[in-house]
N, C-alpha and C positions, 0 to 999 in steps of 0.2 A: 504492500499502500504506500503509496508518494504522502508522503505529510504536507500538510500545508504550511505555511509561511512560519506562522506565529508556535505552529508545535513542532513544527523544527527549531526555530528560537529558546523556546523552552527546554527541550534536550540538549540544545548546545548550552544553555545555562545551567543544567545540572548536571553535565557531563563535561564540561569545559576542563581541560582542555580537551578536544576532541580529536581525531583526522578524521579521509574522507572514509576511508574503509569501515570503523565502528559505526558510523552513520548508516553505511550497506547494509554493513551486516543488522543490524535493528531498527531498519525498515524492511530489509529484505529488497533490498534494490539492489542496481549496477552503479559503479563510481561514476561511470556517463552522467546517470539522471545526478547523482548526489553534484557533479559538478558543475549541474547547468540549478541545482537549486541554490546554492551556496554564491556563484556568478550573481544571479538577482539579488539574494542579499547584500552581497557585496555591494553592487551597485547603488542599494539603498541604504546603504553605510551601517550596514545593522552591522555586520562581522566584519572582521579584519584576516587574510589567511597568512601564515607564515610557512616556508618551505624551511623543512627541516631535513636535512638527505632528502630521502627517497618520499619522504611524509609531507603531508599538505594540513600542518593544525587551524583548527578555525578558534576562532575567538570571538565572543562578542565584542564592540565597541566600550570604550569606558564609558562614555554619554551614554549606553544605552542597556546599560545592566540591570538598572530600573524601571524599564520600556514594557 
C-alpha cells in the first residue's frame, strides 16, 4: 500500500533517521516508489535527504518537526 504524504511523514518522524529501504520494507513498496514519494516531500521542503555511503537517509527538516 502506497502511503499518503502525511502518513509517510509520521513514519519518518517516529523512526528517524530512516533510509529508503526501511520505508520500502515497511510499506511493501519498491525503492523507485519511495524515491518518488520522498522527492515530492523534499520539493515541499518537509524532509532532507543525505547520502551516506550507498544509503540515502531521510530526516524531517528542523522547522517541520511539529507539523
